[in-house]
N, C-alpha and C positions, 0 to 999 in steps of 0.2 A: 131333660128327662129321656131316659132310654125307651125307645118305642117298643122293644121286645126282641127276644132272640129269634123267633120263628116268623118269617115273612112269607105271605102269600101275594102273588101277583096274578091278575087276570089280564090277558091281552086278547085282542080280537084282530080282525082283518088288518093286514099290513103291520102287525106288531104294535098296534096302538094300545098303550096301557090304559085300562079302564078303571080297575079297582086295585087297591093294595091294602093290606092289613097286617098287623103284627100282634103276636101273642107270646107270652113268657112261658106258658105251660105246653109241653110237647103233646100231651094227650088232647088238650083243647085244640091245639093247632091241627092235629090230625083230623079231629072231628069237623073243624071248620073247612078243611080241604075237601072232605067228602060233601059237605053242605054246599060249598061253592060250585063243585062239579054239578050237583043236582040243580042248583039255582041258575047257573050261567052256562051250562054245557050246551044248551041249544042255540046259543048265539053263533052267528057265522064265524067260523075259524077260531072259536074260543080255545084258549090254552091257559091252564092253571098250573102254577108252580108253587112249591113249598120249599123254602131255603132256610138252612140254619145259618143265620147271620154271624154267629160266633166263629165258625170255621169255613163258611162259604159252600158247604155241601148242599147239593140239590137233593132233598129228601123224597120228593114225589113230583111227578108231572102228569098232567092229563091233557090230551090223550097220551098214553104211555108211548114215549118215543122209541123204546126198545122193541115194540111190537112191529112186525112186518106190516107194510101197508097194502 
C-alpha cells in the first residue's frame, strides 16, 4: 500500500525523528503542516518538513531555513 505522496517529518533535539505522516492530497498536507507547527512547534529544537515523495521536493520547512537567524 502506498503511504501517500506528501510526507511530513517532525524532528527535535539532535535530529531525532519523532513523528511522520503521509497524505495523498496536497491541500490536506498543507493544512496538516500548519497544524503540526502549532501542535509541536514549542518542543525543543522542533523542525517540521513537508516533502513531495514523488519528486523529492521539499515543499515547506519550519522554522523557515531561508530566514536569517
